[in-house]
N, C-alpha and C positions, 0 to 999 in steps of 0.2 A: 371042350371036346371038338375035334375036327372031323368032319364028314366029307367024303369025296363025291357025294351024290350031286350030279349036275342037273340043271334045269333042262327039261325036254322040249316043251312047247316054245314057240316064238315069244309068247307073252311072258312065260316064266323066265326065259333067257333075258329078256329086257328088264324084268324085275330084279333078277340076280345081278345084272350089269349095273343097274341103278344102286343096288345095295353096296356093291364094291366101290363105286364112285363116292357114295356117302361116307363109307369107311375111310377112304383115302382123304377126303376133305376133312374129316374130323381129326385124323392124325396130322394132317398138314398144318392145322391150326396150332399145334404145339410142338412140331418137329421141323428141323431143317431137311431139305430134300436129300442130302447125302445120308442122313440118319434114318430115313424111311426105307424099309425093306418090303418087298412083295410078301414075304412070309408074315410080317406083322399085319399087313392089310388083309391077307387071306384069312388069318386067324380071326379077325373081326367079323367075318361073314361065314365062318365055320367051313372053310375050304382049305385044301392043301394048295401049296404054291403051284403044283402041276395042274390042278384043276382051274386055278385062276387064269392060266394061260389060254384056256379055252375061250376066255372073254377078252383078254388083252394080251397080245403077243410080247409085250415088253413093258418095263416100268415107264419108259418114255411115252409109249402109246397111251398107257393108262392116264398119266398126268396131262398129256395133251388133250385127252378126252375131257378131263376135269376142267382144264383151261377153257375149252370150247363151251362147256355148260355154263361156266361162270361168265364168260364173255356174252353168251346169250342173255343172261340175267342183266348184265350191265347195259347192253344196248336196249333191252326192253324198258329199263328205267329211264335211260337217256331219251329214247323216242317218246315215251309217255310225257316227259317233261316238255320236250320241244313241241309236242302236239297241243299243248296248252295254248300256244300262240304267243304273240308278242315278239318284239324285236330286242336285240341285245346290242351292247357295246362290246368291244374286245374284252374289257375288264370284266363285265358281268358274265359273259359267256365263259371266260376263263374260270371264274369263281364257280360257276355251275358245273363245269367239267371236273374241276378240282374237288368239289364236295362230293360228286357222284363217285369219283375214283376212291376217295377216302371211305365212302360207304360200302365199298366192296374190297375189304382188306385181303381176302383169300385170293382174289384175282390179282390185286396189286403185287402181292408177294410172288406170284407165279410169273408175271410178265418178264422179269429179268432173266428167267430161265428158258424162255421160249426159243429164241434163235440159237443159243449156244448148246442147249441140252435137249429140250423136248422135241425139237424138229429133227433130231438125229435118231439113228437106230429105228427108223420107220420106213416103210415101203414107199415107192414113188406114187402108187395108187392112194395110199393113206395121206401122203403129203398134198396130192392133188385135191382130195376130198376136204382136207383141212383148209387149204387156201381158197377153195371155192366157197366154203362156209363163211370165211372171213370176208371175202369179196361181196357176198350177198348182204352182209351187215353194212358194209360201206355204201353199197348201192342204195339201200333202203334209208340210211341215215343222212347221206350227203345232201339230198334236196331239203330235208328238214333243217339242217344247219344253214343252208343258203337262205331259207325263209327267215330264220332267226337272226341272221346277220347278212343282209343283202350284199355287203362288200365282198363276201366269199363267193367268187364266181369261178366258172370253169371247173378245174379239178382241185381247186383250193380246199373244199370241204373234205374230200377223201384224203388229201395230203395232211390236213389238220388232224384227222383221226389217226393216220399212220404215224405222224410225228409225235403225237401225244403218247402213243405207246412207247416210242423210243425215249421220250423224256422220262416216263415212269421207269423204264428199264435202267436208266442211269441214276435217277435221283433216289429211287426207293432203297437200293442197297446202301447208298451214302447216308440215308436217314436212319438206318438200322445197323450201326457199326458193331464190331465184335465187342465182347465184354472188356477186353484189354484196352481197346481204343476208347470206349465209352468212359472207362475209368481215367484214362489219360486226359480226356477233355473236361472231366467234371471239376468244377471249382478251380479253374486255372485260366490264365490268359488265352489258352488254346480253345476255350469253349466256343469262341466265335466260329470255329471250323466245324462245329457240329451243325449239320443241316437238318431242318425240320421239313418234312414232306408237305405238311399242311400249309406252310407259307411259301416254300420254294416252288412247288408245282404251279399254284396260281400265278406267281411272278413269271415263271417261264412261259406258261400258257398265254399270259397277256401279251408278252413280247412276240410270241409265235403268231398269235391270231392277228395282232396289229400288223405284223409284217405281211402275212398272207392277204389280208384285206386291203392293205395300201399298195401292194405290188401291182394290183390291177389298174391303179391310177397312173402308173408311170409308163 
């Protein structure tokens, strides 16, 4: 049964907004983005689609908000690890970033949609708020990365975080091919073309981190 009663107080609105994001995340775990509808999400929290627009003006804005919450979780875990202290080599830092990425699969699946879909159909004010939030994460985590790998100097830590997202955006879809491609690659000489994110991402990150840390020496 769907009800159109909207939350009235600020606290109630925030709670309802969180419920919508939780419903979106649950459906995201079993659906592709094109197959997810606002109607389906609204039904999960007993709202009409029209009522849902009081909290999120578009599907893109809703999933951008979900991306931001998931990104908060990722950086919380990364910072917690880096705050344990100790130094890394490019290879060990790459493995750390890779394992943390794999530990946040909902975020990893959303990253490829960010630039091409989620950052569209939003207002300039929303885009500014989004980028400001991301920049705050980079600013807080960059010095931690520099302590973990002293060879990362200047803007190299922030570039590492930005480039890591770009690597995930490219590698994740390749590691999750369509059923037809997966079938074509199975049990055939073409199987070598199947990319595994758990091995490809650390490999790519090791090369990236090595390059960023050694470029300071030239």
